[in-house]
C-alpha positions in Angstrom: 35.0 -92.1 11.0 35.5 -92.8 7.4 32.4 -90.9 6.5 33.5 -87.8 8.5 37.0 -87.9 7.0 35.4 -87.8 3.6 33.0 -84.9 4.3 35.6 -82.5 5.6 37.8 -82.4 2.4 34.6 -82.0 0.3 33.5 -78.9 2.3 36.9 -77.3 2.0 36.9 -77.9 -1.7 33.5 -76.3 -2.1 34.5 -73.1 -0.2 37.7 -72.8 -2.3 35.6 -73.0 -5.5 33.1 -70.5 -4.3 35.8 -68.0 -3.3 37.5 -68.4 -6.7 34.3 -67.8 -8.5 33.7 -64.5 -6.6 37.2 -63.3 -7.2 36.9 -64.0 -10.9 33.6 -62.2 -11.3 34.8 -59.2 -9.5 38.0 -58.9 -11.6 36.1 -59.6 -14.9 33.6 -56.8 -14.2 36.4 -54.2 -13.5 39.2 -53.2 -15.9 42.6 -54.1 -14.9 44.1 -51.8 -12.3 40.7 -50.1 -11.6 40.1 -49.3 -7.9 37.2 -50.8 -6.1 34.3 -48.4 -5.7 34.6 -46.4 -2.4 31.9 -46.3 0.1 29.3 -43.5 -0.5 29.8 -40.6 1.9 27.0 -38.0 2.5 27.8 -34.4 1.7 25.7 -33.2 4.6 22.6 -33.9 6.5 19.4 -31.9 6.0 16.5 -31.1 8.4 13.8 -33.8 8.2 11.1 -31.1 8.3 12.5 -29.3 5.3 13.8 -26.3 7.3 16.9 -24.4 6.1 19.2 -26.1 8.5 22.0 -28.6 7.7 24.6 -30.4 9.6 28.0 -31.9 8.5 27.5 -34.8 11.0 24.4 -36.9 11.9 22.1 -35.4 14.4 18.5 -35.2 15.6 16.0 -32.3 15.5 14.0 -31.1 18.5 11.4 -33.7 17.8 13.9 -36.6 17.9 13.8 -37.2 14.1 17.1 -38.1 12.4 18.6 -35.6 9.9 18.5 -37.0 6.3 21.8 -37.7 4.5 22.3 -36.0 1.1 24.7 -37.7 -1.3 26.4 -36.1 -4.3 25.1 -38.7 -6.8 21.4 -38.4 -5.8 19.3 -37.5 -8.8 16.8 -34.6 -8.5 13.5 -34.7 -10.3 13.7 -31.0 -10.8 17.1 -30.8 -12.4 18.0 -34.3 -13.6 17.0 -33.5 -17.2 18.6 -30.1 -17.3 21.3 -29.5 -19.9 24.4 -27.4 -19.4 22.6 -24.4 -20.9 19.6 -24.8 -18.7 21.3 -25.4 -15.3 19.3 -22.6 -13.7 15.9 -23.7 -15.0 13.0 -25.2 -13.1 10.8 -27.9 -14.5 7.2 -28.4 -13.4 5.0 -31.1 -14.9 1.8 -30.2 -16.8 -0.4 -31.9 -14.1 1.3 -29.9 -11.4 1.0 -26.7 -13.3 -2.8 -27.2 -13.6 -3.0 -27.9 -9.9 -1.0 -24.8 -9.0 -3.0 -22.6 -11.4 0.1 -21.3 -13.2 -0.7 -18.4 -15.5 1.7 -16.4 -17.7 1.6 -13.1 -19.6 3.8 -11.7 -22.3 6.3 -8.9 -21.5 5.0 -5.9 -23.5 5.3 -2.1 -24.0 2.6 0.1 -22.5 2.0 3.5 -21.0 2.2 3.5 -17.2 -1.0 5.3 -16.4 -1.4 5.7 -12.7 -3.8 7.3 -10.3 -2.7 8.5 -6.9 -5.5 8.1 -4.4 -5.7 10.1 -1.2 -8.2 11.1 1.5 -9.1 14.7 2.1 -11.7 17.0 3.5 -13.7 20.0 2.2 -12.6 23.4 3.6 -13.8 26.9 3.0 -11.6 29.0 0.7 -9.6 31.1 3.2 -9.6 34.0 0.7 -13.4 34.1 0.8 -13.8 34.4 4.5 -14.9 37.7 6.0 -15.2 38.7 9.7 -17.3 41.5 11.1 -15.4 43.2 14.0 -16.3 46.8 14.9 -13.3 49.0 15.6 -14.9 50.8 18.5 -16.6 49.9 21.8 -20.4 49.8 21.8 -23.6 47.8 22.3 -25.6 45.6 20.0 -28.9 47.5 19.7 -30.7 45.3 17.2 -30.0 42.1 15.1 -31.2 41.8 11.5 -29.4 38.4 11.0 -29.6 36.3 14.1 -29.1 32.7 12.9 -25.9 30.9 12.1 -26.0 29.3 8.6 -28.2 32.0 7.2 -27.3 33.2 3.7 -26.7 36.9 3.3 -26.2 39.2 0.3 -23.6 41.9 -0.2 -24.9 45.1 1.5 -27.6 43.3 3.5 -28.0 44.8 7.1 -26.6 42.6 9.8 -27.1 44.5 13.1 -27.4 48.0 14.6 -25.0 49.3 17.2 -25.0 52.2 19.7 -21.7 53.7 20.7 -21.2 56.9 22.7 -17.8 57.2 21.0 -19.5 56.9 17.6 -22.2 59.5 18.4 -19.5 61.9 19.6 -17.5 61.5 16.4 -20.6 62.2 14.3 -21.3 65.4 16.2 -17.8 66.5 15.7 -18.0 65.9 12.0 -21.4 67.6 11.7 -20.2 70.7 13.6 -17.0 71.0 11.5 -19.0 70.7 8.3 -21.4 73.5 9.3 -18.5 75.6 10.5 -16.8 75.3 7.0 -20.0 76.6 5.4 -20.4 79.5 7.9 -16.8 80.6 7.4 -16.9 80.9 3.7 -16.8 84.7 3.9 -14.0 84.9 6.5 -10.3 84.7 6.0 -8.8 81.8 4.1 -6.6 80.8 6.9 -9.4 80.3 9.4 -11.5 78.5 6.8 -8.6 76.2 5.9 -8.1 75.2 9.5 -11.8 74.4 9.9 -11.8 72.4 6.7 -8.9 70.3 8.0 -10.8 69.6 11.2 -13.9 68.5 9.2 -11.7 66.2 7.0 -10.0 64.7 10.0 -13.5 63.9 11.6 -14.7 62.4 8.3 -11.6 60.2 8.0 -12.1 59.0 11.6 -15.6 57.8 10.6 -14.3 56.1 7.5 -11.6 54.3 9.5 -14.4 52.8 11.6 -15.9 51.3 8.4 -18.9 53.6 8.3 -20.3 53.3 4.8 -20.1 56.1 2.2 -24.0 56.1 2.1 -24.2 56.7 5.8 -21.6 59.4 5.7 -23.4 61.2 2.9 -26.7 61.1 4.9 -24.9 62.5 7.9 -23.4 65.3 5.8 -26.8 66.2 4.2 -28.8 66.1 7.5 -26.1 67.5 9.7 -27.5 65.5 12.6 -25.8 62.6 14.4 -27.7 59.3 14.6 -28.0 57.4 17.8 -27.4 54.0 16.2 -25.4 52.9 13.2 -26.2 49.9 10.9 -23.5 47.4 9.9 -24.0 45.7 6.5 -22.5 42.6 5.1 -19.4 43.4 2.9 -19.9 40.2 0.8 -22.3 37.5 -0.1 -22.1 34.2 1.6 -23.2 32.1 4.5 -23.0 33.1 8.2 -20.7 30.4 9.6 -20.3 32.1 13.0 -22.5 34.5 14.9 -21.4 35.7 18.3 -23.6 38.9 18.4 -26.5 38.8 20.9 -29.0 41.6 21.1 -28.2 43.9 23.9 -24.6 42.7 24.5 -21.7 45.0 24.9 -18.7 44.4 22.7 -15.1 45.7 22.7 -13.2 47.1 19.8 -11.9 44.3 17.5 -14.3 41.6 18.9 -15.5 39.3 16.1 -19.3 39.4 16.0 -19.9 37.6 12.6 -18.0 35.4 10.2 -19.3 35.1 6.6 -18.0 32.5 4.1 -18.4 32.6 0.4 -18.8 28.9 -0.5 -19.3 29.3 -4.2 -15.7 28.0 -4.5 -14.1 25.6 -1.9 -10.8 23.9 -1.2 -10.1 20.2 -0.8 -7.1 19.5 1.4 -5.8 16.0 0.5 -3.1 14.1 2.4 -0.8 12.4 -0.2 1.7 9.8 1.0 5.4 10.6 0.9 6.2 8.0 -1.8 3.6 9.5 -4.2 4.2 13.3 -3.7 7.0 13.4 -6.3 4.5 12.7 -9.1 1.9 15.3 -8.0 2.3 18.6 -9.9 0.6 22.0 -9.5 -2.1 22.6 -12.2 -2.9 18.9 -12.6 -6.5 17.8 -12.7 -8.1 16.1 -9.7 -11.4 14.1 -9.3 -13.2 14.3 -6.0 -16.0 12.1 -4.6 -17.9 12.5 -1.4 -20.1 10.0 0.4 -23.1 12.3 0.4 -23.3 12.2 -3.4 -21.9 8.8 -4.6 -23.2 9.3 -8.1 -21.4 12.6 -8.6 -17.9 13.5 -9.5 -16.4 16.9 -8.9 -13.5 18.2 -11.0 -10.8 20.6 -9.8 -7.2 21.4 -10.1 -4.2 21.2 -7.8 -3.5 24.8 -6.8 -0.7 24.2 -4.2 1.5 21.5 -2.8 2.4 22.4 0.8 6.2 22.5 1.6 6.0 20.5 4.9 5.5 16.8 5.7 3.4 15.6 8.6 5.8 13.4 10.6 3.1 11.3 12.3 1.3 10.3 9.0 4.2 10.7 6.5 1.9 12.7 4.2 2.1 16.0 2.4 -1.0 18.2 2.1 -2.2 19.2 -1.3 -4.7 21.9 -2.0 -7.3 21.5 -4.7 -9.6 24.3 -5.8 -13.0 23.6 -7.3 -16.3 25.3 -8.0 -19.2 24.5 -5.7 -22.4 25.1 -7.7 -25.6 24.6 -5.6 -23.4 24.6 -2.5 -23.4 20.8 -2.4 -20.0 20.6 -0.9 -20.0 21.5 2.8 -16.9 22.3 4.9 -15.6 19.4 6.9 -17.0 16.8 4.5 -14.8 13.7 3.9 -13.5 13.5 0.3 -11.9 10.7 -1.8 -9.4 12.2 -4.1 -8.0 10.7 -7.3 -5.0 12.4 -8.9 -4.0 11.1 -12.4 -0.3 11.4 -12.7 -0.1 10.8 -16.5 1.2 8.0 -18.6 5.0 7.4 -18.9 6.0 7.2 -22.6 4.0 7.3 -25.8 4.3 5.2 -29.0 7.7 3.6 -29.5 9.0 5.3 -26.4 6.6 3.3 -24.2 8.5 1.4 -21.4 8.8 -2.4 -21.3 6.5 -3.7 -18.5 5.3 -6.8 -16.7 2.4 -7.2 -14.3 3.4 -6.3 -10.7 2.2 -9.8 -9.6 5.0 -11.3 -11.7 7.7 -9.8 -9.5 9.0 -11.8 -6.5 10.7 -9.3 -4.2 13.1 -10.8 -1.7 14.1 -7.4 -0.3 17.6 -7.5 -1.7 16.7 -8.3 -5.3 13.7 -8.7 -7.7 13.1 -11.9 -9.6 10.6 -12.9 -12.3 10.0 -16.5 -13.6 10.3 -16.6 -17.4 8.7 -19.6 -19.2 11.4 -20.8 -21.7 9.3 -23.7 -22.9 6.2 -25.5 -21.7 6.8 -26.7 -18.1 10.2 -25.0 -17.9 10.9 -21.7 -16.0 14.0 -19.7 -15.6 14.3 -17.2 -12.7 15.8 -13.9 -13.7 16.9 -10.9 -11.7 15.3 -7.7 -13.0 15.8 -4.0 -12.5 12.6 -2.1 -12.0 11.6 1.5 -12.9 8.3 3.3 -12.7 5.0 1.8 -11.7 1.3 2.1 -12.5 -1.6 0.5 -10.6 -1.1 -2.9 -12.1 2.2 -2.9 -14.1 5.8 -2.1 -13.4 8.5 -1.0 -15.8 11.4 -3.4 -16.3 14.7 -1.7 -17.2 16.8 -4.8 -17.5 16.4 -8.6 -17.3 13.7 -9.6 -19.8 12.8 -9.0 -23.5 9.6 -8.0 -25.2 7.4 -11.0 -25.9 8.8 -13.3 -23.3 6.2 -15.1 -21.1 6.5 -14.4 -17.4 4.5 -16.2 -14.6 1.9 -13.8 -13.1 0.0 -16.3 -10.9 1.1 -19.1 -8.5 4.7 -17.7 -8.3 5.1 -18.6 -4.6 3.8 -22.1 -5.3 6.3 -22.6 -8.0 8.9 -21.4 -5.5 7.7 -23.9 -3.0 7.3 -26.7 -5.6 10.8 -26.3 -7.0 14.4 -25.8 -5.9 14.3 -22.0 -6.8 17.1 -21.2 -4.4 19.3 -23.7 -6.1 18.4 -22.2 -9.5 19.2 -18.7 -8.3 22.6 -19.9 -7.0 23.7 -19.6 -10.6 23.6 -15.9 -10.3 26.2 -15.8 -7.5 29.8 -16.6 -7.4 31.0 -20.2 -7.3 31.6 -21.7 -3.8 35.2 -22.2 -2.6 36.7 -25.6 -3.3 36.9 -26.4 0.4 33.2 -25.6 0.9 30.6 -28.3 0.8 28.9 -28.9 -2.6 25.6 -27.7 -1.2 24.8 -25.5 1.8 21.1 -25.7 2.0 18.7 -28.6 1.7 16.8 -29.0 -1.5 13.4 -27.4 -1.4 10.6 -29.9 -1.0 8.4 -31.0 -3.9 4.7 -32.0 -3.7 4.1 -34.6 -1.0 1.1 -36.8 -0.3 -0.3 -37.9 3.0 -3.5 -39.1 4.6 -4.9 -38.5 8.0 -7.7 -37.1 10.2 -8.7 -33.4 10.5 -8.4 -32.4 14.2 -9.2 -28.7 13.9 -10.2 -26.1 11.2 -9.5 -22.4 11.6 -11.4 -20.8 8.7 -10.3 -17.3 9.6 -6.6 -18.1 9.5 -7.0 -20.6 6.6 -5.3 -23.5 8.5 -6.0 -27.1 9.2 -4.6 -29.2 12.1 -4.2 -32.8 10.8 -3.1 -36.0 12.4 -1.4 -37.7 9.5 0.5 -40.9 8.9 4.1 -41.3 7.8 5.2 -39.2 4.8 7.7 -41.4 2.8 8.9 -38.6 0.5 10.1 -36.5 3.5 10.9 -39.5 5.8 8.5 -38.1 8.4 6.9 -40.3 11.0 3.2 -40.1 11.9 2.4 -36.8 13.7 -0.1 -34.0 14.2 0.8 -30.7 12.7 -0.8 -27.5 11.2 -1.0 -26.9 7.5 -2.1 -23.7 5.6 -4.6 -23.8 2.7 -3.5 -22.4 -0.7 -7.1 -21.5 -1.1 -9.8 -21.4 1.7 -12.2 -23.0 -0.8 -10.2 -26.2 -0.6 -11.7 -27.0 2.8 -15.2 -27.2 1.2 -17.6 -29.1 3.4 -14.8 -30.8 5.4 -15.3 -31.0 9.2 -13.1 -32.0 12.2 -12.9 -35.8 12.5 -13.0 -36.3 8.7 -10.5 -38.7 7.2 -8.8 -37.1 4.2 -6.1 -37.6 1.6 -4.1 -34.5 0.7 -1.2 -33.1 -1.2 1.1 -30.3 0.2 4.2 -28.3 -0.7 6.6 -26.1 1.3 6.0 -22.5 0.4 8.9 -21.2 2.5 11.0 -22.9 5.2 8.7 -24.4 7.8 5.5 -23.3 6.1 3.6 -26.2 4.6 0.7 -25.4 2.2 -2.1 -27.8 1.2 -2.7 -27.6 -2.6 -5.2 -30.5 -2.8 -7.4 -32.2 -0.3 -10.3 -34.7 -0.5 -12.1 -37.2 1.7 -10.2 -40.5 2.0 -11.7 -43.6 0.5 -10.8 -45.6 3.6 -9.9 -44.5 7.2 -6.3 -43.4 7.3 -3.8 -44.2 10.0 -3.7 -41.1 12.2 -0.6 -39.7 13.9 -0.1 -39.4 17.6 
């Protein structure tokens, strides 16, 4: 009893001393009157898979994973060392830049030379087409040219025809001509009437395209011929022959078509967005599959005034010489139309490679390297374009370095959205300090390859937990930044890999190699 009575006071004294020590240390560490630090409260909760989805209260995603709390005082490895003047900058380590393959190029002035390319086809010059269609009824008595595709010269006989109507007209002219000669001694009135009849008969034969040579022979002989020979009015190629020996034809029926192919047309279909730069009289270069080593030069003769609604193209007509008749109608043609450089000398526009521009649809951004490892996103206003470069009207200065390769990986590797927020207006005081989850950085994991889709450039991997994202073990699909990364890997192989988020929900592997030891696979 005496022992117990002694122990109880000693225990109470020890507790009192310990409490006093704790109270003293707490008040010594804090200035007088300073409030005790309040409990940390999260600003919001972000999606554990990195999707652009946040919640003001704790929740779980569709896979049962808890949303991750985000606190105001959490440091960010992308912006922790930013100064006030570099609040919108992105920092990437040298090692990461090498892995991503970042490459830059200086903003410079250059002429925007551009070539508009279009597909087309060879067509015969419509002004050099001739049809042979007799203006009277008759019969084909004999063919001198009886093969399609046969070349003919001007004045060459094509066929002979028999027509009762033509024979009657010849007789009428021959009789009127003899009557004029007979009535020379008679009164002038009668002779004048007969001369008018002879001239009317002669004009009738001329209207039927009877040649002057044949009319002269008829006038000299005074005898009508049973058949009449039709001759080619031009030199060219017989592209159509409907005449058959012995056939009957009606007035106006086409028996032959002859095309002069010494000069041809190229009808090219130019897309709507390019037609404003195509001008009449400009040079054009034409290539055809039949002669891959030859280039044909021509000029734009006409830009058609209508647009084809189904293809959104405008037809352009190019005229070019065809020596040797190498170009055949209906051949496919590849057309190049140089539209000329924009600016010369000091007036040349400021340009960047077109690969440097990130186009979100609503605005255009370039990443400017302010110093090694630091990049600043800038909104730019664009002008004209060439095949590889684009004019920048505002946003960058000559000599600044812009990123031209791995832009999308820098976007995935950094909080680009947060950096771009500096361009917009400040959020209302009542709004949360952040509305979107920070973009993911490079993450590392290990697992087993379940499936490889080489055509789509994807891998299905059962991986272990990812601490940087607070992911549990799982099986999911990743894209490859480069198909060559897969190398000789096969399904079932244990691998260690590094990946980034290129855009919300799209995870891209930037590095992968066989694991030194079997990894814990997901389920």
